[in-house]
mmCIF file of the N, C-alpha and C atoms, coordinates in Angstrom:
data_MODEL
# 
_entry.id   MODEL 
# 
loop_
_atom_site.group_PDB 
_atom_site.id 
_atom_site.type_symbol 
_atom_site.label_atom_id 
_atom_site.label_alt_id 
_atom_site.label_comp_id 
_atom_site.label_asym_id 
_atom_site.label_entity_id 
_atom_site.label_seq_id 
_atom_site.pdbx_PDB_ins_code 
_atom_site.Cartn_x 
_atom_site.Cartn_y 
_atom_site.Cartn_z 
_atom_site.occupancy 
_atom_site.B_iso_or_equiv 
_atom_site.pdbx_formal_charge 
_atom_site.auth_seq_id 
_atom_site.auth_comp_id 
_atom_site.auth_asym_id 
_atom_site.auth_atom_id 
_atom_site.pdbx_PDB_model_num 
ATOM 1   N N  . MET A 1 1  ? -21.308 257.531 -8.572 1.00 0.00 ? 1  MET A N  1 
ATOM 2   C CA . MET A 1 1  ? -21.467 258.223 -7.311 1.00 0.00 ? 1  MET A CA 1 
ATOM 3   C C  . MET A 1 1  ? -20.632 257.495 -6.260 1.00 0.00 ? 1  MET A C  1 
ATOM 4   N N  . SER A 1 2  ? -19.923 258.268 -5.463 1.00 0.00 ? 2  SER A N  1 
ATOM 5   C CA . SER A 1 2  ? -19.045 257.667 -4.468 1.00 0.00 ? 2  SER A CA 1 
ATOM 6   C C  . SER A 1 2  ? -19.843 257.143 -3.260 1.00 0.00 ? 2  SER A C  1 
ATOM 7   N N  . GLY A 1 3  ? -19.195 256.319 -2.488 1.00 0.00 ? 3  GLY A N  1 
ATOM 8   C CA . GLY A 1 3  ? -19.822 255.779 -1.293 1.00 0.00 ? 3  GLY A CA 1 
ATOM 9   C C  . GLY A 1 3  ? -20.159 256.880 -0.294 1.00 0.00 ? 3  GLY A C  1 
ATOM 10  N N  . PHE A 1 4  ? -19.288 257.901 -0.238 1.00 0.00 ? 4  PHE A N  1 
ATOM 11  C CA . PHE A 1 4  ? -19.529 259.023 0.666  1.00 0.00 ? 4  PHE A CA 1 
ATOM 12  C C  . PHE A 1 4  ? -20.755 259.808 0.243  1.00 0.00 ? 4  PHE A C  1 
ATOM 13  N N  . GLY A 1 5  ? -20.931 259.993 -1.067 1.00 0.00 ? 5  GLY A N  1 
ATOM 14  C CA . GLY A 1 5  ? -22.102 260.703 -1.569 1.00 0.00 ? 5  GLY A CA 1 
ATOM 15  C C  . GLY A 1 5  ? -23.390 259.969 -1.256 1.00 0.00 ? 5  GLY A C  1 
ATOM 16  N N  . LYS A 1 6  ? -23.377 258.653 -1.422 1.00 0.00 ? 6  LYS A N  1 
ATOM 17  C CA . LYS A 1 6  ? -24.554 257.855 -1.097 1.00 0.00 ? 6  LYS A CA 1 
ATOM 18  C C  . LYS A 1 6  ? -24.868 257.949 0.386  1.00 0.00 ? 6  LYS A C  1 
ATOM 19  N N  . SER A 1 7  ? -23.832 257.940 1.226  1.00 0.00 ? 7  SER A N  1 
ATOM 20  C CA . SER A 1 7  ? -24.051 258.044 2.657  1.00 0.00 ? 7  SER A CA 1 
ATOM 21  C C  . SER A 1 7  ? -24.684 259.385 3.002  1.00 0.00 ? 7  SER A C  1 
ATOM 22  N N  . LEU A 1 8  ? -24.229 260.459 2.382  1.00 0.00 ? 8  LEU A N  1 
ATOM 23  C CA . LEU A 1 8  ? -24.818 261.775 2.641  1.00 0.00 ? 8  LEU A CA 1 
ATOM 24  C C  . LEU A 1 8  ? -26.273 261.827 2.203  1.00 0.00 ? 8  LEU A C  1 
ATOM 25  N N  . ILE A 1 9  ? -26.595 261.195 1.092  1.00 0.00 ? 9  ILE A N  1 
ATOM 26  C CA . ILE A 1 9  ? -27.987 261.167 0.626  1.00 0.00 ? 9  ILE A CA 1 
ATOM 27  C C  . ILE A 1 9  ? -28.856 260.404 1.619  1.00 0.00 ? 9  ILE A C  1 
ATOM 28  N N  . VAL A 1 10 ? -28.385 259.266 2.084  1.00 0.00 ? 10 VAL A N  1 
ATOM 29  C CA . VAL A 1 10 ? -29.149 258.455 3.046  1.00 0.00 ? 10 VAL A CA 1 
ATOM 30  C C  . VAL A 1 10 ? -29.333 259.233 4.344  1.00 0.00 ? 10 VAL A C  1 
ATOM 31  N N  . ILE A 1 11 ? -28.278 259.884 4.826  1.00 0.00 ? 11 ILE A N  1 
ATOM 32  C CA . ILE A 1 11 ? -28.389 260.667 6.064  1.00 0.00 ? 11 ILE A CA 1 
ATOM 33  C C  . ILE A 1 11 ? -29.383 261.805 5.875  1.00 0.00 ? 11 ILE A C  1 
ATOM 34  N N  . GLY A 1 12 ? -29.345 262.458 4.717  1.00 0.00 ? 12 GLY A N  1 
ATOM 35  C CA . GLY A 1 12 ? -30.298 263.533 4.437  1.00 0.00 ? 12 GLY A CA 1 
ATOM 36  C C  . GLY A 1 12 ? -31.737 263.037 4.408  1.00 0.00 ? 12 GLY A C  1 
ATOM 37  N N  . LEU A 1 13 ? -31.969 261.891 3.797  1.00 0.00 ? 13 LEU A N  1 
ATOM 38  C CA . LEU A 1 13 ? -33.316 261.322 3.757  1.00 0.00 ? 13 LEU A CA 1 
ATOM 39  C C  . LEU A 1 13 ? -33.797 260.936 5.150  1.00 0.00 ? 13 LEU A C  1 
ATOM 40  N N  . LEU A 1 14 ? -32.897 260.422 5.973  1.00 0.00 ? 14 LEU A N  1 
ATOM 41  C CA . LEU A 1 14 ? -33.257 260.086 7.350  1.00 0.00 ? 14 LEU A CA 1 
ATOM 42  C C  . LEU A 1 14 ? -33.611 261.332 8.146  1.00 0.00 ? 14 LEU A C  1 
ATOM 43  N N  . LEU A 1 15 ? -32.886 262.417 7.919  1.00 0.00 ? 15 LEU A N  1 
ATOM 44  C CA . LEU A 1 15 ? -33.201 263.672 8.607  1.00 0.00 ? 15 LEU A CA 1 
ATOM 45  C C  . LEU A 1 15 ? -34.555 264.229 8.163  1.00 0.00 ? 15 LEU A C  1 
ATOM 46  N N  . ILE A 1 16 ? -34.845 264.125 6.873  1.00 0.00 ? 16 ILE A N  1 
ATOM 47  C CA . ILE A 1 16 ? -36.157 264.553 6.386  1.00 0.00 ? 16 ILE A CA 1 
ATOM 48  C C  . ILE A 1 16 ? -37.257 263.712 7.008  1.00 0.00 ? 16 ILE A C  1 
ATOM 49  N N  . LEU A 1 17 ? -37.056 262.406 7.049  1.00 0.00 ? 17 LEU A N  1 
ATOM 50  C CA . LEU A 1 17 ? -38.026 261.505 7.665  1.00 0.00 ? 17 LEU A CA 1 
ATOM 51  C C  . LEU A 1 17 ? -38.231 261.833 9.142  1.00 0.00 ? 17 LEU A C  1 
ATOM 52  N N  . ALA A 1 18 ? -37.140 262.104 9.852  1.00 0.00 ? 18 ALA A N  1 
ATOM 53  C CA . ALA A 1 18 ? -37.248 262.466 11.263 1.00 0.00 ? 18 ALA A CA 1 
ATOM 54  C C  . ALA A 1 18 ? -38.033 263.768 11.426 1.00 0.00 ? 18 ALA A C  1 
ATOM 55  N N  . GLY A 1 19 ? -37.826 264.726 10.543 1.00 0.00 ? 19 GLY A N  1 
ATOM 56  C CA . GLY A 1 19 ? -38.570 265.984 10.589 1.00 0.00 ? 19 GLY A CA 1 
ATOM 57  C C  . GLY A 1 19 ? -40.050 265.767 10.352 1.00 0.00 ? 19 GLY A C  1 
ATOM 58  N N  . VAL A 1 20 ? -40.397 264.894 9.418  1.00 0.00 ? 20 VAL A N  1 
ATOM 59  C CA . VAL A 1 20 ? -41.806 264.592 9.161  1.00 0.00 ? 20 VAL A CA 1 
ATOM 60  C C  . VAL A 1 20 ? -42.442 263.919 10.360 1.00 0.00 ? 20 VAL A C  1 
ATOM 61  N N  . VAL A 1 21 ? -41.718 262.992 10.980 1.00 0.00 ? 21 VAL A N  1 
ATOM 62  C CA . VAL A 1 21 ? -42.242 262.291 12.160 1.00 0.00 ? 21 VAL A CA 1 
ATOM 63  C C  . VAL A 1 21 ? -42.474 263.272 13.299 1.00 0.00 ? 21 VAL A C  1 
ATOM 64  N N  . VAL A 1 22 ? -41.527 264.172 13.526 1.00 0.00 ? 22 VAL A N  1 
ATOM 65  C CA . VAL A 1 22 ? -41.686 265.153 14.600 1.00 0.00 ? 22 VAL A CA 1 
ATOM 66  C C  . VAL A 1 22 ? -42.845 266.096 14.305 1.00 0.00 ? 22 VAL A C  1 
ATOM 67  N N  . SER A 1 23 ? -43.039 266.435 13.045 1.00 0.00 ? 23 SER A N  1 
ATOM 68  C CA . SER A 1 23 ? -44.126 267.342 12.677 1.00 0.00 ? 23 SER A CA 1 
ATOM 69  C C  . SER A 1 23 ? -45.496 266.706 12.885 1.00 0.00 ? 23 SER A C  1 
ATOM 70  N N  . PHE A 1 24 ? -45.618 265.419 12.602 1.00 0.00 ? 24 PHE A N  1 
ATOM 71  C CA . PHE A 1 24 ? -46.913 264.742 12.710 1.00 0.00 ? 24 PHE A CA 1 
ATOM 72  C C  . PHE A 1 24 ? -47.102 263.989 14.013 1.00 0.00 ? 24 PHE A C  1 
ATOM 73  N N  . ALA A 1 25 ? -46.145 264.026 14.920 1.00 0.00 ? 25 ALA A N  1 
ATOM 74  C CA . ALA A 1 25 ? -46.245 263.300 16.189 1.00 0.00 ? 25 ALA A CA 1 
ATOM 75  C C  . ALA A 1 25 ? -47.450 263.721 17.032 1.00 0.00 ? 25 ALA A C  1 
ATOM 76  N N  . PRO A 1 26 ? -47.813 265.004 17.090 1.00 0.00 ? 26 PRO A N  1 
ATOM 77  C CA . PRO A 1 26 ? -48.990 265.363 17.915 1.00 0.00 ? 26 PRO A CA 1 
ATOM 78  C C  . PRO A 1 26 ? -50.305 264.753 17.404 1.00 0.00 ? 26 PRO A C  1 
ATOM 79  N N  . ARG A 1 27 ? -50.345 264.312 16.161 1.00 0.00 ? 27 ARG A N  1 
ATOM 80  C CA . ARG A 1 27 ? -51.565 263.700 15.629 1.00 0.00 ? 27 ARG A CA 1 
ATOM 81  C C  . ARG A 1 27 ? -51.765 262.276 16.135 1.00 0.00 ? 27 ARG A C  1 
ATOM 82  N N  . PHE A 1 28 ? -50.757 261.723 16.771 1.00 0.00 ? 28 PHE A N  1 
ATOM 83  C CA . PHE A 1 28 ? -50.831 260.374 17.335 1.00 0.00 ? 28 PHE A CA 1 
ATOM 84  C C  . PHE A 1 28 ? -50.621 260.445 18.855 1.00 0.00 ? 28 PHE A C  1 
ATOM 85  N N  . PRO A 1 29 ? -51.640 260.908 19.599 1.00 0.00 ? 29 PRO A N  1 
ATOM 86  C CA . PRO A 1 29 ? -51.448 261.114 21.041 1.00 0.00 ? 29 PRO A CA 1 
ATOM 87  C C  . PRO A 1 29 ? -51.248 259.804 21.815 1.00 0.00 ? 29 PRO A C  1 
ATOM 88  N N  . TRP A 1 30 ? -51.648 258.681 21.244 1.00 0.00 ? 30 TRP A N  1 
ATOM 89  C CA . TRP A 1 30 ? -51.487 257.401 21.930 1.00 0.00 ? 30 TRP A CA 1 
ATOM 90  C C  . TRP A 1 30 ? -50.046 256.909 21.875 1.00 0.00 ? 30 TRP A C  1 
ATOM 91  N N  . LEU A 1 31 ? -49.274 257.409 20.896 1.00 0.00 ? 31 LEU A N  1 
ATOM 92  C CA . LEU A 1 31 ? -47.889 256.972 20.746 1.00 0.00 ? 31 LEU A CA 1 
ATOM 93  C C  . LEU A 1 31 ? -47.057 257.530 21.897 1.00 0.00 ? 31 LEU A C  1 
ATOM 94  N N  . GLY A 1 32 ? -46.429 256.667 22.638 1.00 0.00 ? 32 GLY A N  1 
ATOM 95  C CA . GLY A 1 32 ? -45.666 257.061 23.801 1.00 0.00 ? 32 GLY A CA 1 
ATOM 96  C C  . GLY A 1 32 ? -46.437 256.875 25.095 1.00 0.00 ? 32 GLY A C  1 
ATOM 97  N N  . LYS A 1 33 ? -47.683 256.480 24.994 1.00 0.00 ? 33 LYS A N  1 
ATOM 98  C CA . LYS A 1 33 ? -48.499 256.260 26.186 1.00 0.00 ? 33 LYS A CA 1 
ATOM 99  C C  . LYS A 1 33 ? -49.139 254.879 26.150 1.00 0.00 ? 33 LYS A C  1 
ATOM 100 N N  . LEU A 1 34 ? -48.473 253.950 25.528 1.00 0.00 ? 34 LEU A N  1 
ATOM 101 C CA . LEU A 1 34 ? -48.981 252.586 25.413 1.00 0.00 ? 34 LEU A CA 1 
ATOM 102 C C  . LEU A 1 34 ? -48.662 251.800 26.679 1.00 0.00 ? 34 LEU A C  1 
ATOM 103 N N  . PRO A 1 35 ? -49.423 250.744 26.938 1.00 0.00 ? 35 PRO A N  1 
ATOM 104 C CA . PRO A 1 35 ? -49.068 249.877 28.078 1.00 0.00 ? 35 PRO A CA 1 
ATOM 105 C C  . PRO A 1 35 ? -47.692 249.260 27.827 1.00 0.00 ? 35 PRO A C  1 
ATOM 106 N N  . GLY A 1 36 ? -46.842 249.292 28.801 1.00 0.00 ? 36 GLY A N  1 
ATOM 107 C CA . GLY A 1 36 ? -45.485 248.785 28.650 1.00 0.00 ? 36 GLY A CA 1 
ATOM 108 C C  . GLY A 1 36 ? -44.457 249.897 28.518 1.00 0.00 ? 36 GLY A C  1 
ATOM 109 N N  . ASP A 1 37 ? -44.895 251.126 28.278 1.00 0.00 ? 37 ASP A N  1 
ATOM 110 C CA . ASP A 1 37 ? -43.989 252.261 28.287 1.00 0.00 ? 37 ASP A CA 1 
ATOM 111 C C  . ASP A 1 37 ? -43.655 252.570 29.746 1.00 0.00 ? 37 ASP A C  1 
ATOM 112 N N  . ILE A 1 38 ? -42.380 252.750 30.032 1.00 0.00 ? 38 ILE A N  1 
ATOM 113 C CA . ILE A 1 38 ? -41.919 252.885 31.406 1.00 0.00 ? 38 ILE A CA 1 
ATOM 114 C C  . ILE A 1 38 ? -41.871 254.366 31.798 1.00 0.00 ? 38 ILE A C  1 
ATOM 115 N N  . LEU A 1 39 ? -42.527 254.698 32.900 1.00 0.00 ? 39 LEU A N  1 
ATOM 116 C CA . LEU A 1 39 ? -42.521 256.055 33.445 1.00 0.00 ? 39 LEU A CA 1 
ATOM 117 C C  . LEU A 1 39 ? -42.314 255.974 34.936 1.00 0.00 ? 39 LEU A C  1 
ATOM 118 N N  . VAL A 1 40 ? -41.229 256.600 35.396 1.00 0.00 ? 40 VAL A N  1 
ATOM 119 C CA . VAL A 1 40 ? -40.917 256.644 36.819 1.00 0.00 ? 40 VAL A CA 1 
ATOM 120 C C  . VAL A 1 40 ? -40.838 258.117 37.218 1.00 0.00 ? 40 VAL A C  1 
ATOM 121 N N  . LYS A 1 41 ? -41.687 258.517 38.161 1.00 0.00 ? 41 LYS A N  1 
ATOM 122 C CA . LYS A 1 41 ? -41.666 259.898 38.661 1.00 0.00 ? 41 LYS A CA 1 
ATOM 123 C C  . LYS A 1 41 ? -41.318 259.897 40.130 1.00 0.00 ? 41 LYS A C  1 
ATOM 124 N N  . ARG A 1 42 ? -40.338 260.679 40.479 1.00 0.00 ? 42 ARG A N  1 
ATOM 125 C CA . ARG A 1 42 ? -39.951 260.895 41.869 1.00 0.00 ? 42 ARG A CA 1 
ATOM 126 C C  . ARG A 1 42 ? -40.041 262.394 42.152 1.00 0.00 ? 42 ARG A C  1 
ATOM 127 N N  . GLU A 1 43 ? -39.666 262.785 43.333 1.00 0.00 ? 43 GLU A N  1 
ATOM 128 C CA . GLU A 1 43 ? -39.785 264.174 43.724 1.00 0.00 ? 43 GLU A CA 1 
ATOM 129 C C  . GLU A 1 43 ? -38.997 265.110 42.802 1.00 0.00 ? 43 GLU A C  1 
ATOM 130 N N  . ASN A 1 44 ? -37.716 264.837 42.593 1.00 0.00 ? 44 ASN A N  1 
ATOM 131 C CA . ASN A 1 44 ? -36.878 265.702 41.752 1.00 0.00 ? 44 ASN A CA 1 
ATOM 132 C C  . ASN A 1 44 ? -36.355 264.977 40.515 1.00 0.00 ? 44 ASN A C  1 
ATOM 133 N N  . PHE A 1 45 ? -37.039 263.909 40.124 1.00 0.00 ? 45 PHE A N  1 
ATOM 134 C CA . PHE A 1 45 ? -36.513 263.065 39.052 1.00 0.00 ? 45 PHE A CA 1 
ATOM 135 C C  . PHE A 1 45 ? -37.659 262.422 38.303 1.00 0.00 ? 45 PHE A C  1 
ATOM 136 N N  . SER A 1 46 ? -37.529 262.368 37.000 1.00 0.00 ? 46 SER A N  1 
ATOM 137 C CA . SER A 1 46 ? -38.489 261.581 36.205 1.00 0.00 ? 46 SER A CA 1 
ATOM 138 C C  . SER A 1 46 ? -37.725 260.871 35.105 1.00 0.00 ? 46 SER A C  1 
ATOM 139 N N  . PHE A 1 47 ? -38.149 259.642 34.847 1.00 0.00 ? 47 PHE A N  1 
ATOM 140 C CA . PHE A 1 47 ? -37.514 258.814 33.816 1.00 0.00 ? 47 PHE A CA 1 
ATOM 141 C C  . PHE A 1 47 ? -38.611 258.238 32.947 1.00 0.00 ? 47 PHE A C  1 
ATOM 142 N N  . TYR A 1 48 ? -38.455 258.384 31.652 1.00 0.00 ? 48 TYR A N  1 
ATOM 143 C CA . TYR A 1 48 ? -39.455 257.885 30.717 1.00 0.00 ? 48 TYR A CA 1 
ATOM 144 C C  . TYR A 1 48 ? -38.761 257.111 29.611 1.00 0.00 ? 48 TYR A C  1 
ATOM 145 N N  . PHE A 1 49 ? -39.188 255.867 29.400 1.00 0.00 ? 49 PHE A N  1 
ATOM 146 C CA . PHE A 1 49 ? -38.653 255.059 28.309 1.00 0.00 ? 49 PHE A CA 1 
ATOM 147 C C  . PHE A 1 49 ? -39.805 254.393 27.585 1.00 0.00 ? 49 PHE A C  1 
ATOM 148 N N  . PRO A 1 50 ? -40.097 254.827 26.347 1.00 0.00 ? 50 PRO A N  1 
ATOM 149 C CA . PRO A 1 50 ? -41.248 254.280 25.609 1.00 0.00 ? 50 PRO A CA 1 
ATOM 150 C C  . PRO A 1 50 ? -40.925 252.923 24.978 1.00 0.00 ? 50 PRO A C  1 
ATOM 151 N N  . LEU A 1 51 ? -40.803 251.909 25.800 1.00 0.00 ? 51 LEU A N  1 
ATOM 152 C CA . LEU A 1 51 ? -40.397 250.579 25.348 1.00 0.00 ? 51 LEU A CA 1 
ATOM 153 C C  . LEU A 1 51 ? -41.382 249.993 24.332 1.00 0.00 ? 51 LEU A C  1 
ATOM 154 N N  . THR A 1 52 ? -42.654 249.971 24.649 1.00 0.00 ? 52 THR A N  1 
ATOM 155 C CA . THR A 1 52 ? -43.653 249.390 23.748 1.00 0.00 ? 52 THR A CA 1 
ATOM 156 C C  . THR A 1 52 ? -43.775 250.210 22.466 1.00 0.00 ? 52 THR A C  1 
ATOM 157 N N  . SER A 1 53 ? -43.717 251.516 22.584 1.00 0.00 ? 53 SER A N  1 
ATOM 158 C CA . SER A 1 53 ? -43.800 252.374 21.407 1.00 0.00 ? 53 SER A CA 1 
ATOM 159 C C  . SER A 1 53 ? -42.610 252.126 20.466 1.00 0.00 ? 53 SER A C  1 
ATOM 160 N N  . CYS A 1 54 ? -41.417 251.963 21.038 1.00 0.00 ? 54 CYS A N  1 
ATOM 161 C CA . CYS A 1 54 ? -40.236 251.687 20.227 1.00 0.00 ? 54 CYS A CA 1 
ATOM 162 C C  . CYS A 1 54 ? -40.362 250.337 19.507 1.00 0.00 ? 54 CYS A C  1 
ATOM 163 N N  . ILE A 1 55 ? -40.864 249.347 20.206 1.00 0.00 ? 55 ILE A N  1 
ATOM 164 C CA . ILE A 1 55 ? -41.044 248.024 19.587 1.00 0.00 ? 55 ILE A CA 1 
ATOM 165 C C  . ILE A 1 55 ? -42.071 248.095 18.467 1.00 0.00 ? 55 ILE A C  1 
ATOM 166 N N  . LEU A 1 56 ? -43.160 248.817 18.688 1.00 0.00 ? 56 LEU A N  1 
ATOM 167 C CA . LEU A 1 56 ? -44.200 248.967 17.663 1.00 0.00 ? 56 LEU A CA 1 
ATOM 168 C C  . LEU A 1 56 ? -43.647 249.682 16.428 1.00 0.00 ? 56 LEU A C  1 
ATOM 169 N N  . ILE A 1 57 ? -42.915 250.744 16.621 1.00 0.00 ? 57 ILE A N  1 
ATOM 170 C CA . ILE A 1 57 ? -42.326 251.479 15.489 1.00 0.00 ? 57 ILE A CA 1 
ATOM 171 C C  . ILE A 1 57 ? -41.321 250.596 14.763 1.00 0.00 ? 57 ILE A C  1 
ATOM 172 N N  . SER A 1 58 ? -40.533 249.838 15.496 1.00 0.00 ? 58 SER A N  1 
ATOM 173 C CA . SER A 1 58 ? -39.565 248.928 14.884 1.00 0.00 ? 58 SER A CA 1 
ATOM 174 C C  . SER A 1 58 ? -40.248 247.868 14.038 1.00 0.00 ? 58 SER A C  1 
ATOM 175 N N  . LEU A 1 59 ? -41.337 247.310 14.543 1.00 0.00 ? 59 LEU A N  1 
ATOM 176 C CA . LEU A 1 59 ? -42.069 246.299 13.762 1.00 0.00 ? 59 LEU A CA 1 
ATOM 177 C C  . LEU A 1 59 ? -42.660 246.900 12.483 1.00 0.00 ? 59 LEU A C  1 
ATOM 178 N N  . ILE A 1 60 ? -43.217 248.095 12.585 1.00 0.00 ? 60 ILE A N  1 
ATOM 179 C CA . ILE A 1 60 ? -43.801 248.735 11.411 1.00 0.00 ? 60 ILE A CA 1 
ATOM 180 C C  . ILE A 1 60 ? -42.730 249.043 10.366 1.00 0.00 ? 60 ILE A C  1 
ATOM 181 N N  . LEU A 1 61 ? -41.598 249.594 10.809 1.00 0.00 ? 61 LEU A N  1 
ATOM 182 C CA . LEU A 1 61 ? -40.514 249.918 9.880  1.00 0.00 ? 61 LEU A CA 1 
ATOM 183 C C  . LEU A 1 61 ? -39.918 248.650 9.277  1.00 0.00 ? 61 LEU A C  1 
ATOM 184 N N  . SER A 1 62 ? -39.782 247.589 10.071 1.00 0.00 ? 62 SER A N  1 
ATOM 185 C CA . SER A 1 62 ? -39.266 246.321 9.542  1.00 0.00 ? 62 SER A CA 1 
ATOM 186 C C  . SER A 1 62 ? -40.199 245.749 8.482  1.00 0.00 ? 62 SER A C  1 
ATOM 187 N N  . PHE A 1 63 ? -41.494 245.847 8.713  1.00 0.00 ? 63 PHE A N  1 
ATOM 188 C CA . PHE A 1 63 ? -42.468 245.366 7.737  1.00 0.00 ? 63 PHE A CA 1 
ATOM 189 C C  . PHE A 1 63 ? -42.397 246.173 6.434  1.00 0.00 ? 63 PHE A C  1 
ATOM 190 N N  . ILE A 1 64 ? -42.260 247.483 6.550  1.00 0.00 ? 64 ILE A N  1 
ATOM 191 C CA . ILE A 1 64 ? -42.136 248.330 5.374  1.00 0.00 ? 64 ILE A CA 1 
ATOM 192 C C  . ILE A 1 64 ? -40.878 248.002 4.593  1.00 0.00 ? 64 ILE A C  1 
ATOM 193 N N  . MET A 1 65 ? -39.760 247.829 5.299  1.00 0.00 ? 65 MET A N  1 
ATOM 194 C CA . MET A 1 65 ? -38.502 247.478 4.627  1.00 0.00 ? 65 MET A CA 1 
ATOM 195 C C  . MET A 1 65 ? -38.609 246.104 3.968  1.00 0.00 ? 65 MET A C  1 
ATOM 196 N N  . TRP A 1 66 ? -39.300 245.162 4.598  1.00 0.00 ? 66 TRP A N  1 
ATOM 197 C CA . TRP A 1 66 ? -39.479 243.837 4.015  1.00 0.00 ? 66 TRP A CA 1 
ATOM 198 C C  . TRP A 1 66 ? -40.281 243.947 2.730  1.00 0.00 ? 66 TRP A C  1 
ATOM 199 N N  . LEU A 1 67 ? -41.328 244.785 2.748  1.00 0.00 ? 67 LEU A N  1 
ATOM 200 C CA . LEU A 1 67 ? -42.124 244.965 1.536  1.00 0.00 ? 67 LEU A CA 1 
ATOM 201 C C  . LEU A 1 67 ? -41.322 245.597 0.419  1.00 0.00 ? 67 LEU A C  1 
ATOM 202 N N  . LEU A 1 68 ? -40.463 246.540 0.749  1.00 0.00 ? 68 LEU A N  1 
ATOM 203 C CA . LEU A 1 68 ? -39.662 247.224 -0.268 1.00 0.00 ? 68 LEU A CA 1 
ATOM 204 C C  . LEU A 1 68 ? -38.605 246.306 -0.874 1.00 0.00 ? 68 LEU A C  1 
ATOM 205 N N  . ARG A 1 69 ? -38.122 245.334 -0.120 1.00 0.00 ? 69 ARG A N  1 
ATOM 206 C CA . ARG A 1 69 ? -37.113 244.414 -0.641 1.00 0.00 ? 69 ARG A CA 1 
ATOM 207 C C  . ARG A 1 69 ? -37.674 243.333 -1.541 1.00 0.00 ? 69 ARG A C  1 
ATOM 208 N N  . ARG A 1 70 ? -38.981 243.095 -1.489 1.00 0.00 ? 70 ARG A N  1 
ATOM 209 C CA . ARG A 1 70 ? -39.582 242.035 -2.283 1.00 0.00 ? 70 ARG A CA 1 
ATOM 210 C C  . ARG A 1 70 ? -39.666 242.393 -3.714 1.00 0.00 ? 70 ARG A C  1 
# 
């Protein structure tokens, strides 16, 4: 299998994973509303950056990848 074929398979698996996450996201209402998530609301402007949620997801995925490599 060529390197390009492997890349397409990995991209496809990532897209499937993203679809599953989007489908099940409403079941986790606390995700995105953790302390440390940044929300700025102004009259005609709002900015939201889920900093703590991103860090938590990164830690969980890193732990899973570490387990898979062992």
